[in-house]
ROKE-75827 format. One line per 5 residues: number of its first residue (from 1); their letters; for each residue x, y, z of N, C-alpha, C. Coordinates in steps of 0.001 Angstrom, whole numbers, plus 524288, in hexadecimal, padded with zeros to 5 digits. Example, Ala and Ser with C-alpha at 12.3 -4.5 7.8 and 13.67 -1.06 7.14 Angstrom:
REM ROKE-75827
1 = AS = 83386,7E9C6,81E78,8300C,7EE6C,81E78,83390,7F31C,81E78; 83232,7F736,81BA8,83566,7FBDC,81BE4,83264,8001E,81EBE
END
This chain:
REM ROKE-75827
1 = MHYDL = 80356,7FB66,80004,80001,80002,7FFFF,80378,804DA,7FFFF; 80203,8089D,7FCEC,804F6,80D8B,7FC9A,80179,81200,7FE8F; 803C8,81587,801AD,800EC,819E0,803EE,80345,81F0B,8021D; 7FFF0,822EE,801D3,801D5,82827,80082,80490,82AA8,80531; 80250,82A0A,809D5,80470,82C89,80E86,804BE,828A9,812FE
6 = CLPWY = 8093F,82898,81585,80A11,82561,81A2E,80B00,82907,81ECB; 8083C,82808,82315,808BD,82B54,827B3,809AE,827E3,82C84; 80EA6,82739,82E0C,80FC3,8247B,832EA,80F21,8282F,83793; 80CB2,82634,83BB4,80BC7,82989,84044,80B1A,82619,8451E; 80BEF,82884,849A1,80B62,82591,84E89,808F7,828CE,852E6
11 = WEYDI = 80903,82DE1,85289,8073F,83149,856C7,8014A,83171,856CE; 7FEE0,8301C,85B24,7F92F,82FBC,85B68,7F674,834CE,859DE; 7F902,83935,85AA8,7F691,83E3B,85973,7F6C6,83F94,853A9; 7F93F,83C52,85091,7F95D,83D18,84ADE,7F486,83AD7,84832; 7F13F,83822,84B04,7ECD1,83568,84898,7E966,8390D,8455A
16 = DFVRF = 7E84D,83DB5,8473D,7E501,84150,84437,7E7C1,842FF,83F31; 7ECD4,84403,83F90,7EFD9,84574,83AED,7EFCF,840F8,836FA; 7F0AB,83C40,838DB,7F0C0,837A7,83567,7EB82,83703,832B5; 7E750,8378F,8359E,7E212,8371E,83346,7E11B,83B64,82F3F; 7E2FE,84019,8306A,7E269,84467,82CB0,7E54D,84333,8279A
21 = VEGAC = 7EA27,8416B,82802,7ED44,8402E,82359,7EAC6,83BB1,8205B; 7E8FE,837BC,8232C,7E679,8334A,820A3,7E191,83514,81DA0; 7DE72,8385D,8200C,7D9C2,83A5B,81D73,7DB08,83DA2,818AE; 7DF0D,840E6,81931,7E0B2,8442D,814C4,7E293,840D2,8103E; 7E57F,83CB9,8116E,7E74F,8392C,80D52,7E2A2,83698,80A9A
26 = HEIGL = 7DF0C,834C3,80DB4,7DA65,8322C,80B93,7D761,835D2,807FD; 7D6CB,83AB1,809A0,7D3CF,83E87,8068A,7D61E,83F7A,80125; 7DB3D,83F38,800BE,7DDB2,84056,7FBAA,7DFA4,83B66,7F8E6; 7DE22,836ED,7FB02,7DF4C,83208,7F84E,7E4BF,82FE3,7F915; 7E74D,83169,7FD5B,7EC7E,82F51,7FE88,7EC08,82ACD,80266
31 = TFWQI = 7EF5D,826F5,801BC,7EF75,82298,80567,7F2D4,82408,80A0F; 7F13D,8222D,80EA5,7F39B,823C6,81393,7F4EB,81EF2,816D0; 7F9A4,81EF3,818F0,7FB63,81A94,81C3B,7FD9A,81CCC,8214A; 7FB1F,81B8D,82599,7FD43,81D3F,82A9A,7FFFD,818A0,82D32; 80467,819CB,82F90,80766,815DC,83255,807C1,8178B,83809
36 = TPDTL = 8060C,8141B,83B74,80618,8151A,84116,8099B,8111A,843BE; 80AC1,811C3,848B6,80DEA,80DCA,84B59,80B8C,80843,84AD9; 8065F,807EA,84AAC,803D8,802D0,84A36,804B8,8003D,844E8; 8059B,8035F,840DD,8064D,80132,83B91,80BD3,801CD,8398A; 80F58,803C5,83CC7,8149C,80522,83B04,817AA,8007B,838E4
41 = LESAT = 817F3,7FC46,83BC2,81B10,7F7C0,83A05,818F7,7F591,834E8; 813E2,7F4D5,834B6,81165,7F2DB,82FEC,8124C,7F68B,82B56; 811E4,7FB9E,82C56,81289,7FF84,82832,81819,7FFCD,82633; 81BDF,7FFE2,829C4,82162,8001A,82822,822D9,7FB33,82519; 820F5,7F6CB,826D0,82201,7F1E2,82414,81FBC,7F20F,81E8E
46 = ALYKG = 81AF3,7F3EA,81E0D,81866,7F440,818F2,81B5E,7F7FD,8154B; 81D52,7FC40,8176F,82065,7FFF4,8143E,82541,7FD54,81219; 82830,7FAE8,8158C,82D36,7F8A9,813F4,82C9B,7F3B5,810A5; 82812,7F129,810F0,8270B,7ECAB,80D8C,824BC,7EE5E,80847; 8238D,7F360,807C4,8214B,7F550,802E9,81B76,7F46E,8027A
51 = ERSFN = 818E2,7F309,806BD,8133F,7F219,806AC,81021,7F724,80709; 81282,7FB1C,8092C,81014,80044,809A5,81421,80464,8085B; 81224,808EB,8069D,81592,80D55,8057B,81252,8124D,805BA; 814F3,816B2,8055A,81239,81BB3,80559,81565,81FB5,80262; 812CC,823F3,800DB,8156A,8283A,7FE1D,817A6,82C4E,801D6
56 = TLLDR = 814A4,82D9D,805E4,81604,831F4,80954,81580,8304D,80EFA; 8194D,831EA,81220,81953,830D0,817B9,81884,835E0,81ABD; 81472,835FF,81DE7,81389,83A53,82192,81499,83825,826F8; 8193D,83917,828E3,81B23,8367E,82D9D,81998,83961,83288; 81629,83701,83597,814B1,83913,83ABD,816EB,8359C,83F10
61 = SQGDD = 81A87,83233,83DA8,81CA9,82E7B,84172,82211,82FEE,84363; 823D4,8348A,8420D,82917,8360B,843A3,8297D,8362D,84990; 82DF1,8348A,84B6E,82EBD,83427,85101,82DFD,82E97,852F1; 82C1C,82B2F,84F95,82B63,825B5,850F6,82E73,82275,84CFA; 832FA,820A8,84E9D,8368A,81DE5,84B15,83449,818D2,848E6
66 = RFLPI = 8301F,816D5,84B31,82DBB,81211,8491A,82BDB,812EC,8437E; 82AB0,817C7,84220,82899,81902,83CF7,82CCA,81A3B,838E9; 831AF,81A54,83A78,835EA,81BB0,836D7,835FF,81853,831DB; 834CC,81347,83218,834D2,81034,82D39,83117,8125D,8290F; 82CD8,814BC,82AA3,82924,816F5,826E0,82BBA,81B95,8241E
71 = NNWAK = 82E0B,81F08,8272B,830AF,8238D,824E4,8356F,821E5,821B0; 83840,81E19,82399,83CD8,81C30,820AE,83B44,819F2,81B61; 836EF,8171A,81B4F,834FA,814EC,81663,833B0,81955,8129C; 830F2,81D4D,81484,82F70,821B0,81136,8343C,8247B,80F02; 8382B,8251F,8123D,83CF7,827A9,81072,83FD2,82441,80C74
76 = EYNKR = 84034,81F40,80D98,842ED,81B94,80A1A,8405D,81B52,804C0; 83B33,81BA2,80490,8385C,81B35,7FFA4,836D8,82090,7FD5E; 83952,8249A,7FF54,83892,829F3,7FD52,832DE,82BA1,7FD2C; 8300D,82A6B,80152,82AA0,82C22,801BC,82A7D,831A4,803FC; 82662,83468,802C7,825BE,839B2,804E5,824E6,8392C,80AC8
81 = RINPP = 827FE,83C2A,80DBB,8278B,83BF6,81370,8264C,84163,81574; 821BE,841ED,817BE,82038,846DF,81A32,82240,846AC,81FCB; 82530,84A8E,8214B,8274B,84ACD,82694,82B6A,84689,8279A; 82F55,84603,82422,83346,841FB,82508,8366D,84312,829FB; 83808,83F03,82CC6,83AA0,83FD7,831CC,83FA5,842FA,83179
86 = ELSKW = 84283,84276,82D2C,84770,84560,82CDF,84685,84B41,82C76; 841EC,84CE9,82ADC,8409E,8527D,82AC1,83D82,8542B,82F8F; 839E8,850EF,83134,8368A,85275,83589,8397D,85285,83ABB; 83D8C,84F7E,83B31,8409D,84F65,84007,8428A,854EF,84156; 8443F,857AF,83D4B,84633,85D07,83DE7,841DC,860A0,83FE3
91 = SEDKA = 83D2C,85FF9,83DD7,838F4,86394,83F34,83649,86234,84466; 83764,85DAE,84695,834F6,85C2D,84B88,83726,85F2F,8502D; 83BD4,8613D,84FA7,83E45,8643A,853DC,83C0E,869C1,853B1; 83889,86AEB,8573A,835BE,86FEE,85726,8396D,87491,857F2; 83D6F,873E9,85B1F,84127,8783D,85BF4,84418,87965,856E7
96 = TMHLE = 845CB,87553,85443,84889,8760A,84F40,844F3,87892,84B41; 8401C,876B2,84AFF,83C73,878E3,8473A,83B5E,87E9E,84850; 83AFD,88006,84D33,83A13,8857C,84EA3,83E86,888E1,84C83; 84353,8872B,84D59,847D1,88A26,84B78,84817,88A21,8457B; 846A1,885DA,84306,84696,88591,83D51,8429E,88970,83B12
101 = LISAG = 83E10,889C3,83D80,83A13,88D71,83BB1,83BFE,8930A,83C29; 83E65,8944E,84092,8407A,89991,8414A,844AD,89ABD,83D31; 84825,896EB,83C45,84C48,8979C,8385D,84A26,89871,832E5; 8458D,89638,831EA,84317,896C0,82CC5,83FDD,89BC0,82C5E; 83FEB,89EE4,8308D,83D17,8A3D7,8306C,83756,8A364,831CC
106 = IHTPY = 835D1,89F0A,83409,8305A,89E47,83590,82FAB,8A000,83B36; 82BFC,8A388,83C07,82B06,8A58C,84147,828FD,8A12D,844CE; 82B4F,8A0B0,84947,8298A,89CD6,84D24,828D8,89F8F,8525D; 82578,89D94,855A5,824C7,8A000,85ACD,829C7,89F72,85E01; 82A8F,8A30A,86186,82F0C,8A2C4,864FD,82ECC,89D8D,867E2
111 = TIILP = 83320,89AD1,867E8,8334C,8959F,86A48,83847,894F5,86D5C; 837C3,892A9,871DC,83C53,8913F,87501,83D48,88B73,87415; 841E5,88A3B,87228,84337,884C6,87106,8465D,882A5,87599; 8443E,87EB0,87811,846CE,87C44,87C8F,849E2,8777D,87AD3; 84E52,87685,87D3D,8513F,871CC,87BDC,84E53,86CEA,87DC5
116 = P = 84F11,86890,87B02,84C50,863C2,87C9B,84E0A,861C5,881E4
END
């Protein structure tokens, strides 16, 4: 089976977002595959056996290394990756992003950055 969009996720509070994306895909005729911790092993196995594939990865599983095989597969097969970990890691650091925005000339509220 081939899907237009694959969305791996694990955070319980993402359920509304996942449902929204699934509905949007359905409305415009795109196939949607969500991968959760419950389906992760089966899904990763199917990917690497060639039983399933996808065009685009919208990764909501970052921070959980169990999902890395999904992202690795997408990278290996040159699939479109929205929010790839090598780019999003940089933007997850809010202090760094604040300084990057200021450096780019974007007005930001006065902020005190505390060390971790």
